[in-house]
C-alpha positions as CSV (number, residue, x, y, z in Angstrom):
1,M,-31.7,75.3,-136.3
2,K,-31.7,72.8,-133.6
3,T,-33.2,74.0,-130.2
4,I,-32.8,72.3,-126.6
5,L,-35.4,73.1,-124.4
6,V,-35.0,73.1,-120.8
7,A,-37.6,72.9,-118.1
8,T,-36.6,74.7,-114.9
9,D,-38.1,75.5,-111.5
10,F,-34.5,77.4,-110.5
11,S,-33.7,74.7,-108.2
12,S,-29.9,73.6,-107.7
13,A,-30.6,70.6,-109.6
14,A,-32.6,72.5,-112.6
15,L,-29.5,75.0,-112.7
16,N,-27.1,72.2,-113.0
17,A,-29.2,70.7,-116.1
18,A,-29.5,74.1,-117.7
19,N,-25.6,74.4,-117.7
20,Y,-25.4,71.0,-119.0
21,A,-27.8,71.6,-121.8
22,A,-26.1,74.9,-122.5
23,D,-22.9,73.1,-123.0
24,M,-24.6,70.7,-125.2
25,A,-26.0,73.4,-127.3
26,L,-22.5,74.7,-127.9
27,A,-21.3,71.3,-129.1
28,I,-23.9,70.8,-131.4
29,N,-24.5,74.5,-132.5
30,A,-28.0,74.6,-131.1
31,D,-30.0,77.3,-129.3
32,M,-31.6,76.9,-126.2
33,F,-35.4,77.6,-125.1
34,L,-35.8,78.1,-121.2
35,L,-39.5,77.3,-119.9
36,H,-40.7,77.7,-116.4
37,V,-44.3,76.4,-115.3
38,Y,-45.7,77.7,-112.4
39,Q,-49.1,76.8,-110.9
40,I,-51.4,79.0,-108.3
41,P,-51.5,77.1,-105.2
42,V,-54.8,76.0,-104.0
43,S,-56.0,76.5,-100.3
44,Y,-58.4,74.0,-98.7
45,G,-58.4,75.7,-95.5
46,E,-61.2,77.3,-93.9
47,I,-59.3,80.7,-94.0
48,P,-59.1,82.5,-97.5
49,V,-55.4,82.8,-98.7
50,V,-55.1,85.9,-100.5
51,L,-52.5,85.1,-103.7
52,N,-50.8,88.1,-105.4
53,V,-50.7,86.5,-108.9
54,E,-48.7,89.5,-110.2
55,D,-46.0,88.8,-107.8
56,M,-45.7,85.1,-108.5
57,V,-45.4,86.1,-112.3
58,Q,-43.0,88.7,-111.6
59,D,-40.7,86.5,-109.6
60,A,-41.1,83.8,-112.3
61,E,-40.0,86.5,-115.1
62,N,-37.0,87.6,-112.8
63,G,-35.9,84.1,-112.3
64,I,-35.8,82.9,-116.0
65,N,-34.1,86.4,-117.1
66,E,-31.6,85.8,-114.5
67,L,-30.9,82.2,-115.8
68,K,-30.7,83.5,-119.3
69,K,-28.2,86.0,-118.3
70,Q,-26.1,83.6,-116.4
71,L,-26.1,81.0,-119.2
72,I,-25.1,83.8,-121.8
73,Q,-22.3,85.0,-119.7
74,K,-21.3,81.3,-119.2
75,T,-20.9,80.7,-122.9
76,G,-19.6,83.8,-123.7
77,G,-22.4,85.4,-125.7
78,K,-22.3,82.5,-128.1
79,L,-25.6,80.9,-127.2
80,K,-29.0,82.2,-128.4
81,V,-31.6,82.0,-125.5
82,E,-35.2,82.3,-125.5
83,T,-37.3,82.3,-122.3
84,E,-40.9,81.4,-121.6
85,V,-43.1,81.4,-118.5
86,R,-46.3,79.9,-118.3
87,M,-49.0,79.1,-115.9
88,G,-50.7,75.8,-115.5
89,V,-50.0,72.2,-115.1
90,F,-46.7,71.2,-115.8
91,F,-46.6,68.4,-118.5
92,H,-49.5,70.0,-120.4
93,E,-47.5,73.3,-120.7
94,L,-44.5,71.5,-121.6
95,K,-46.2,69.3,-124.5
96,T,-47.8,72.8,-125.7
97,V,-44.4,74.4,-126.2
98,C,-42.8,71.3,-127.7
99,E,-45.6,71.1,-130.3
100,R,-44.6,74.9,-131.2
101,I,-41.0,74.6,-131.2
102,N,-40.2,71.0,-131.8
103,P,-37.3,70.6,-129.8
104,Y,-34.0,68.6,-130.6
105,T,-34.4,67.5,-127.2
106,V,-35.9,68.5,-123.6
107,V,-33.5,68.8,-120.6
108,M,-34.6,68.3,-117.0
109,G,-32.7,67.7,-113.8
110,C,-33.7,64.3,-112.3
111,Q,-33.0,64.7,-108.6
112,G,-32.9,67.1,-105.7
113,S,-31.3,67.5,-102.6
114,T,-34.0,67.5,-100.2
115,A,-37.0,64.8,-100.1
116,T,-39.4,67.3,-101.4
117,E,-37.3,68.0,-104.5
118,R,-36.6,64.5,-105.0
119,L,-40.5,63.6,-105.1
120,F,-40.9,66.5,-107.5
121,F,-38.3,65.7,-109.9
122,G,-39.4,61.9,-109.4
123,G,-43.1,62.7,-110.5
124,H,-42.5,65.0,-113.3
125,T,-39.5,63.3,-114.9
126,I,-40.9,59.7,-114.9
127,Y,-44.0,61.2,-116.0
128,A,-42.4,63.3,-118.9
129,M,-40.4,60.4,-120.2
130,K,-43.4,58.2,-120.4
131,H,-45.6,60.4,-122.1
132,L,-43.6,63.1,-123.9
133,I,-42.8,62.0,-127.6
134,W,-39.9,64.4,-127.9
135,P,-36.5,63.2,-126.9
136,L,-35.9,63.8,-123.0
137,I,-32.8,63.7,-121.3
138,T,-32.5,63.9,-117.4
139,V,-29.4,65.4,-116.0
140,P,-27.9,63.9,-112.5
141,P,-27.2,66.6,-110.0
142,E,-23.3,66.0,-110.5
143,A,-23.2,65.7,-114.0
144,K,-21.3,68.0,-116.1
145,F,-21.1,68.2,-120.1
146,S,-17.8,67.8,-121.5
147,S,-18.7,65.5,-124.6
148,V,-20.6,62.8,-125.7
149,K,-18.3,60.4,-127.1
150,K,-19.7,57.0,-126.1
151,I,-23.6,56.4,-126.3
152,G,-25.2,53.2,-124.8
153,M,-28.7,52.2,-125.7
154,A,-30.5,49.6,-123.5
155,C,-32.6,47.4,-125.6
156,D,-34.4,44.1,-125.1
157,F,-34.6,42.6,-128.5
158,D,-38.1,42.7,-128.6
159,R,-40.3,44.2,-131.9
160,V,-37.1,46.0,-132.7
161,V,-38.6,47.1,-136.0
162,D,-41.3,49.0,-134.7
163,T,-40.1,50.2,-131.2
164,T,-36.5,51.5,-132.1
165,P,-36.2,54.8,-133.6
166,I,-33.3,54.3,-136.0
167,D,-33.2,57.8,-137.8
168,E,-33.0,59.5,-134.4
169,I,-30.3,57.3,-133.1
170,K,-28.2,57.6,-136.1
171,M,-28.8,61.3,-135.8
172,L,-27.8,61.5,-132.2
173,V,-24.5,59.5,-133.1
174,K,-23.7,61.6,-135.9
175,D,-24.3,64.9,-134.3
176,F,-21.7,63.8,-131.6
177,N,-19.5,61.7,-133.7
178,A,-20.1,59.1,-130.8
179,E,-19.3,55.3,-130.5
180,L,-22.8,53.2,-130.0
181,Y,-23.0,50.5,-127.4
182,I,-26.0,48.2,-127.5
183,L,-26.8,47.0,-124.1
184,N,-28.8,43.6,-124.2
185,T,-31.1,43.3,-121.2
186,G,-32.1,39.9,-121.9
187,T,-30.6,36.5,-120.5
188,K,-27.4,35.2,-122.6
189,E,-27.3,31.9,-121.1
190,I,-30.7,31.1,-122.4
191,F,-31.1,30.5,-126.1
192,N,-34.1,32.2,-127.4
193,P,-34.5,31.9,-131.2
194,E,-36.8,35.2,-131.2
195,V,-34.1,37.2,-129.6
196,V,-31.3,35.6,-132.1
197,F,-33.9,37.0,-135.1
198,E,-34.6,40.4,-133.4
199,S,-30.8,41.0,-132.7
200,G,-30.1,40.3,-136.4
201,L,-32.7,42.7,-137.3
202,L,-31.2,45.5,-135.0
203,Q,-27.8,44.8,-136.5
204,E,-28.8,45.2,-139.9
205,M,-30.6,48.3,-139.3
206,L,-27.5,49.9,-137.3
207,V,-24.9,48.4,-139.5
208,D,-23.5,51.6,-140.7
209,L,-23.0,52.8,-137.2
210,K,-20.9,49.7,-136.2
211,P,-22.0,49.3,-132.5
212,N,-20.6,47.4,-129.9
213,Y,-22.8,44.8,-128.4
214,H,-22.8,43.7,-124.8
215,F,-24.9,41.7,-122.5
216,I,-26.4,42.7,-119.4
217,T,-26.9,39.8,-116.9
218,N,-27.4,41.4,-113.5
219,E,-30.7,40.0,-112.2
220,N,-31.5,43.7,-111.1
221,T,-31.4,45.3,-114.8
222,D,-31.3,48.9,-113.9
223,E,-28.0,48.1,-111.4
224,G,-26.4,46.2,-114.2
225,I,-27.1,49.0,-116.8
226,M,-25.6,51.6,-114.7
227,D,-22.7,49.7,-113.4
228,F,-21.8,49.1,-117.2
229,A,-22.3,52.9,-117.9
230,E,-19.9,54.0,-115.1
231,K,-17.3,51.6,-115.8
232,N,-17.2,52.1,-119.4
233,H,-17.4,55.7,-119.3
234,I,-20.9,56.0,-121.2
235,D,-21.7,59.8,-121.7
236,L,-25.1,59.4,-122.4
237,L,-27.5,56.3,-121.8
238,V,-30.6,55.9,-124.0
239,V,-33.6,54.1,-123.1
240,L,-36.6,53.1,-125.4
241,P,-40.2,53.9,-123.4
242,K,-41.7,52.2,-126.5
243,R,-44.5,54.9,-126.3
244,H,-46.8,55.2,-123.0
245,A,-45.1,52.1,-121.4
246,L,-41.9,53.7,-120.0
247,L,-39.5,50.7,-119.7
248,D,-42.1,48.4,-118.7
249,R,-40.9,45.8,-121.4
250,L,-37.5,46.8,-120.9
251,I,-36.7,46.8,-117.0
252,H,-39.2,45.5,-114.5
253,K,-41.4,48.5,-113.6
254,S,-40.4,48.6,-109.8
255,H,-37.0,49.6,-111.0
256,T,-37.9,52.4,-113.3
257,K,-37.5,55.3,-111.1
258,Q,-34.2,53.6,-109.8
259,L,-32.7,53.8,-113.0
260,V,-33.8,57.3,-113.8
261,L,-33.3,58.9,-110.1
262,H,-30.2,57.2,-109.2
263,S,-28.1,57.0,-112.4
264,H,-25.0,59.1,-112.4
265,V,-25.0,59.2,-116.3
266,P,-27.5,61.3,-118.0
267,V,-30.4,59.4,-119.4
268,M,-32.4,60.2,-122.6
269,A,-35.4,58.4,-123.3
270,L,-36.4,58.0,-127.1
271,H,-39.7,57.1,-128.5
272,Q,-40.5,55.6,-131.8
């Protein structure tokens, strides 16, 4: 049985991501696993701060149980939801749970309404996309799940055999019965024999899916990808972090956060 893991801090952005994940779970007949990670604040002041850990744990349990209740009501009791509250460093605890349940995908909110929330989501989201080997979807605050009929995959046609998770992409397209769009982030006008060769390899590997190929020639790569995705009604944008180097070869490093945090389309990171 597929399981969608939702990491939540109970913010409005995280709540929207959970609702998105619940609808996605129904669409592919998956279960849901809600995870909340809390960390005991460290006081550096001269005056000791008394922390009631039991109250923190109880608040976290109450919050996750209330969210579970809301999601079950939202889906008419059709969704199986498990929950877990853990104390520790966010990514370490997320990775530990992923190793245990092997999720179909992890879902997180990617933006907040305040500067603090944006900083929090930016740090955790970018780090998780860079290091977590399980598929991870970041959901914009206004995004609602209806269906995934068009999947866009950004690709620079570099070492496609070693860096493209073909089986995962095929499963994703099949599960949602979607069309696949390959977005070439190279430069169309410049002839590069290596790119031609690599594109031929990718076409051969994905021939069964009959993907549509498009060139993104905007000098601002993330802007070009987002523009294409919105104009062509892409439902899910897939990026290939190429393990431990989030988009370093796909998109200029300074644009990484812009793509993830400002996209109006949910973004999925897939590792090979």
